N, C-alpha and C positions, 0 to 999 in steps of 0.2 A: 503494499500499499504506499502511496506517496504522502509524504509529510513535509510541508515546508514550514520551517521555523518562523521565517519572515516572509510575507507576501511580497513586500516591496523588494526584497533581495531576489526573489524568484522571478518577479517581473523584470527587474534589472538585468539578470542573466538572459532572459528571453529577448529583450530589446538589444542587448550586446550581441548575441548570436545572430539575430535578424539583421541588424545593420552591418555586421562584419560579413555575414554571407552575401549580403546585397553587394557590398563593396568588391567582394571576390568575383562574383558574377559579372560585375561591370568591367573588371580587369580582364577577365577571360573573354568577354564579348568583344572588347577592343583589340585584344592580342590576336584573336582568330577571326575577326571580322564576322561574328555571329550576330546578325541583326535581330534574331528572335530572342536574344538575351539582353540586348542593349536598351537602356532607359531612354538614351539619346541616339541620335544618328552618328555612328562612328565611321561611316564610309569614307569621308574625306579627312577628318580630324580624329585620329585615334588617340592623340595626346589627352583629349578631354576625357576619355574612358579611363585612362590611367590615373588622371588627376581625380576624378570622381571616385574611383576605387579606393585610392590612398585616402582621400578625405573622409569617406565613409568608415574605412577600417580604423584608421588613427582617431578620428573623431568619436566613434563609438566607444573605443577603448579608454580615451581620455574622459569622456562623459561618464563612463561606468565607474572608473576609479575615483573621480571626484565626487560623484554623488553617493557612492556606496562605500567610501573609505572606512567609516566607523564600523560597518558590518561585514566587511570582508573577512576579517580574522576571527569573527565569532562563529559558532557552530552554525553551518548553512546547509544547503542541500547535499545529500549523499550522492554517490556515484550514479544510481538509478535515476535520480531527480535531475541531476545535471545533464545526463544523457538525454532524458526526455526533453528538457528545456532546449538543449543545443540542437537536437533533431527537429524539434517543432519550429525553432527560429529559422533554421536552414530551409525546411519545407515551406514556411510561410514566405520567406524571401524568394524562393523559386516561383511560387504561385504568384505573388505580386509582380515579380519581374516579367514573367510570361504575360500576365494580364496587361501591364503597362506598355510592354514592348509590342504587343499586337496592336496598340492604338497609336503608337508613335509614327508620324509620317517620315518616310524615307526618300532620300534622293537616289537617282540612278547613278551608282558608283561602281565600286567593284562588286563581282559577283559574290553572293552569299555562299559561304562554305558550310557544309554539314559534316559534323565529326561523328 
């Protein structure tokens, strides 16, 4: 059974994993020209995907450690709870990315690669 000592800390871990996974997906979309994963159009300017990815990853880590500093070292979620939170955050990030990327207008640039 799942037991979260602090709901705020659990939500913080969920937000951290969501935003970090979102940043990784943007980095990958820019690296491999995957329009189906890009929140923006990276066909002509891949650098914006790298910058967005780094900002999301670093920003989410900074936000998490600044807001949760007092509770990080207290008893928190166990391994199964952390696994669930990180998996849910990554799954939500993928779903949100696919939903937004499907509505983002694209320019005709390089062909889309499927991996």
